[in-house]
C-alpha positions in Angstrom: -27.8 -41.8 -9.1 -25.5 -42.2 -12.6 -27.3 -43.3 -16.0 -25.0 -45.4 -18.7 -24.7 -42.6 -21.2 -22.6 -40.6 -18.7 -18.8 -40.2 -17.9 -18.9 -41.5 -14.5 -15.8 -38.7 -14.0 -18.4 -35.8 -15.1 -21.8 -36.9 -13.4 -21.3 -34.1 -11.0 -22.2 -32.1 -14.4 -25.2 -33.4 -13.8 -28.2 -31.1 -12.0 -29.1 -33.8 -9.6 -25.4 -34.1 -8.3 -24.9 -30.3 -9.3 -23.1 -28.0 -6.5 -22.5 -24.6 -7.6 -20.5 -23.4 -4.4 -17.7 -26.3 -5.0 -17.8 -25.5 -8.4 -16.8 -21.9 -8.2 -15.3 -22.3 -4.6 -12.0 -20.2 -4.4 -8.5 -21.6 -5.0 -5.7 -19.6 -4.6 -5.8 -16.6 -6.8 -2.6 -15.2 -8.4 0.0 -13.9 -5.8 4.0 -14.1 -8.1 2.0 -13.4 -11.1 0.1 -10.5 -9.7 1.0 -7.3 -10.1 1.8 -6.9 -6.3 4.9 -9.2 -7.1 5.7 -9.0 -10.7 5.3 -5.9 -13.4 3.2 -6.5 -16.9 5.6 -3.9 -18.5 7.1 -5.9 -21.0 3.9 -7.7 -22.5 3.6 -6.6 -26.0 2.7 -9.1 -28.8 2.6 -12.2 -27.9 0.9 -15.2 -29.8 2.9 -17.7 -29.7 5.9 -20.3 -27.4 8.8 -19.2 -28.1 7.9 -15.1 -29.1 10.7 -13.2 -26.8 9.8 -9.7 -25.3 13.3 -7.4 -25.6 13.6 -5.1 -22.0 16.0 -2.7 -22.6 18.0 -0.8 -19.1 19.4 2.8 -19.7 22.2 2.9 -17.7 22.2 5.5 -15.2 24.4 8.5 -17.1 27.2 10.1 -14.9 26.3 13.7 -13.3 28.7 16.6 -13.8 30.0 19.8 -12.6 29.0 22.9 -14.0 32.2 25.0 -14.3 33.8 27.7 -17.1 35.1 27.6 -19.1 34.5 23.9 -19.6 30.8 23.8 -19.5 28.9 20.2 -20.3 30.0 17.7 -21.8 27.5 14.8 -23.3 27.3 10.7 -23.0 26.0 8.8 -25.2 22.7 6.9 -23.5 24.2 3.5 -22.3 21.8 0.8 -23.1 21.8 -2.8 -21.6 19.9 -6.0 -23.4 17.6 -8.6 -21.2 15.5 -11.3 -23.6 12.3 -12.4 -21.7 11.5 -15.8 -23.8 7.7 -16.5 -23.8 8.6 -20.6 -22.5 5.5 -22.1 -21.6 2.4 -23.1 -23.6 -0.2 -25.1 -21.1 -3.7 -26.0 -21.9 -7.3 -27.0 -20.9 -9.7 -29.4 -23.0 -13.1 -30.0 -21.3 -15.2 -33.0 -23.1 -19.1 -32.1 -22.0 -21.8 -34.6 -23.2 -24.6 -32.6 -24.9 -26.9 -34.6 -22.8 -25.4 -33.3 -19.8 -25.4 -30.2 -20.8 -29.2 -30.1 -21.3 -29.5 -31.3 -18.2 -28.0 -28.3 -16.3 -30.3 -26.4 -18.4 -27.5 -23.9 -19.7 -25.7 -23.8 -16.3 -22.5 -25.5 -17.3 -20.9 -23.4 -19.1 -19.7 -20.6 -16.8 -18.1 -22.8 -14.1 -16.9 -24.8 -16.0 -14.6 -21.3 -17.8 -13.9 -20.4 -14.6 -12.4 -23.4 -13.1 -10.3 -23.8 -16.4 -9.1 -19.9 -16.1 -8.1 -20.8 -11.7 -6.0 -24.2 -13.4 -4.1 -22.0 -15.8 -4.1 -19.3 -12.8 -2.4 -21.8 -10.7 0.0 -23.5 -13.2 1.5 -19.6 -13.6 2.1 -19.2 -10.2 4.1 -21.9 -10.2 6.0 -21.0 -12.6 6.5 -17.3 -11.0 7.6 -18.3 -7.8 9.9 -20.9 -8.6 11.6 -18.2 -11.3 11.8 -15.2 -8.1 13.2 -18.1 -6.3 15.6 -19.0 -8.1 16.6 -15.3 -9.0 17.1 -14.0 -5.8 19.7 -13.5 -3.2 19.6 -15.9 0.5 19.9 -14.6 3.7 20.2 -16.0 6.6 17.7 -18.6 7.9 15.4 -17.3 10.3 15.2 -19.7 13.7 12.7 -19.7 15.7 11.8 -22.0 18.6 8.6 -23.6 20.3 8.3 -20.1 22.6 9.4 -17.0 20.1 8.0 -17.9 16.6 6.1 -14.9 16.2 8.8 -12.2 16.8 11.7 -13.9 15.3 9.8 -14.3 12.1 8.3 -10.3 12.7 11.8 -9.4 13.4 13.3 -11.4 10.2 10.6 -9.7 7.7 12.6 -5.8 9.5 15.9 -7.3 8.8 14.4 -7.3 5.0 13.4 -4.5 5.1 17.1 -2.9 6.2 19.0 -5.5 3.7 16.8 -3.7 1.4 16.4 -0.3 2.8 20.8 -0.6 2.1 20.2 -1.8 -1.7 17.6 1.2 -2.3 14.7 -0.1 -2.8 12.5 2.2 -3.6 9.1 2.0 -2.2 5.6 -0.7 -2.7 8.0 -3.8 -1.8 5.9 -6.7 -0.7 6.8 -9.7 1.3 5.7 -13.0 0.4 5.4 -15.8 3.1 4.2 -19.8 3.6 1.2 -20.5 5.1 3.1 -21.7 8.4 5.1 -18.1 8.5 1.2 -16.8 8.3 0.0 -19.4 11.1 2.2 -18.0 13.6 3.4 -14.4 11.7 -0.2 -13.0 12.6 0.2 -13.5 16.6 2.0 -10.3 16.7 0.7 -7.9 17.7 2.0 -5.1 14.7 0.3 -8.0 12.5 -2.6 -8.3 14.0 -3.3 -5.2 14.5 -2.4 -3.7 11.1 -5.0 -1.4 9.3 -5.5 -3.7 6.6 -6.0 -7.3 8.5 -9.3 -7.6 8.3 -10.4 -5.3 6.1 -13.2 -6.1 3.4 -10.6 -7.3 0.3 -7.8 -7.5 2.3 -7.4 -11.1 0.8 -6.8 -11.1 -2.2 -4.1 -12.3 -4.1 -3.2 -13.4 -0.8 -3.1 -10.5 1.1 -2.3 -10.3 4.5 -1.5 -7.2 6.0 0.6 -4.1 5.3 3.0 -3.9 7.6 6.5 -2.0 7.9 6.0 -0.7 4.3 5.3 -4.3 3.0 2.8 -5.7 1.4 2.6 -9.0 3.1 1.1 -11.7 1.1 0.3 -16.0 1.7 0.2 -18.3 -0.6 0.4 -22.1 -0.9 2.3 -22.2 -4.4 5.3 -21.1 -2.4 9.0 -22.4 -3.7 10.7 -25.6 -2.3 12.9 -24.7 0.3 11.9 -21.1 0.9 9.6 -20.0 3.8 9.5 -15.9 2.8 10.9 -13.6 -0.3 10.6 -10.1 0.4 11.6 -7.6 -2.9 9.7 -5.0 -5.8 8.4 -5.8 -8.7 10.1 -4.0 -10.9 12.3 -6.8 -10.0 10.5 -9.1 -12.1 8.3 -9.3 -15.0 5.7 -11.6 -16.2 4.1 -11.3 -20.0 1.0 -13.5 -20.6 -2.1 -14.2 -22.9 -4.9 -16.1 -22.7 -5.8 -17.2 -26.2 -9.7 -17.3 -25.2 -12.0 -20.0 -25.1 -13.1 -21.9 -28.0 -15.8 -24.7 -28.5 -16.1 -27.0 -30.5 -18.5 -30.3 -31.8 -16.3 -33.4 -31.2 -15.5 -35.5 -34.4 -16.8 -39.2 -32.2 -19.1 -38.2 -29.3 -22.5 -35.8 -29.6 -20.4 -33.5 -27.0 -18.7 -30.3 -27.2 -15.9 -29.2 -26.2 -14.2 -25.9 -23.9 -11.1 -25.4 -24.3 -8.6 -22.6 -23.8 -4.7 -21.8 -24.0 -2.7 -19.9 -21.7 1.2 -18.4 -23.4 3.7 -16.9 -20.8 6.6 -16.5 -19.2 8.9 -14.8 -16.9 12.3 -13.1 -16.5 14.4 -11.7 -13.1 14.7 -8.0 -14.5 18.7 -6.7 -13.3 19.2 -3.5 -12.8 22.3 -0.9 -13.7 23.9 0.1 -11.1 22.8 -2.5 -8.7 23.6 -5.9 -10.5 26.7 -6.7 -12.1 27.0 -6.3 -15.8 29.6 -8.0 -18.2 31.9 -6.5 -20.6 30.2 -7.7 -23.5 26.8 -5.3 -22.7 24.5 -7.2 -20.6 23.8 -8.6 -16.7 25.2 -11.9 -15.0 22.5 -13.2 -14.7 24.5 -16.4 -13.0 24.2 -14.0 -9.8 20.8 -13.6 -7.8 19.8 -10.4 -8.1 19.4 -7.6 -4.9 16.4 -6.2 -5.9 14.6 -9.8 -4.7 15.8 -11.5 -1.0 14.6 -15.1 0.2 15.1 -17.0 3.7 13.9 -20.2 5.0 12.8 -21.2 8.8 14.3 -23.8 10.4 11.5 -24.6 12.5 11.5 -26.5 16.2 11.3 -30.2 15.7 8.9 -30.7 18.3 
């Protein structure tokens, strides 16, 4: 049932049609922008789009041999600057009719706020996923047939482990997979029996299992054309500032508005002695980082 004073698109806010389970259901939580995949080491003070965060990397010093009478030779520290721009400014604003607010007896504020946060989080997650995929080093596609999908995908993760080992990537690694990869991967006994799988809270941030030194995550916000991304959080950073909620009276309607703004940016962080340094002491950002790897899956066509 609806009334002539109601916005047709917001009639579910009326108590007769209110479904708190629907409004508060969980959308996919942060994966790409979570602390499992990115770091928050450089957030600093962010207040608006256009702010810049500087990241200074210290080049690895040379180890010398101590001998007499030469003694020691001091080295000057060498830093390499990277710039993390705050490029994104997203907002949501909702208009809530006073009469509708009365009918829901004060229940509206919290679910609306939760949904706004989830919508903004989804935008940020998609942004970081695209950024990470663009800066990752591609590896050969994974070949999958109708009968070997679990084993082929499990083997692909072990190959990514080996490649990261070769680059001395530290412990605390992640691998993010598409929902289709997850569907077959968890059929493999090593994944199905992983200690974390099925434990309470394991689905936070899309976590599926912990396997072969990886935290395995899955998300519906996979970048186009990519099925598997593996790496370490030190190679991607996310700087974010949520301005918080505002409420106010609409000038035109007997209604209040609720809005929120989210300022953020992301960066592939390159490290000396691993990524290419140019003569001007900046990194060559046209090349992907060796600390993040990506792969696509060649699925069977029939």
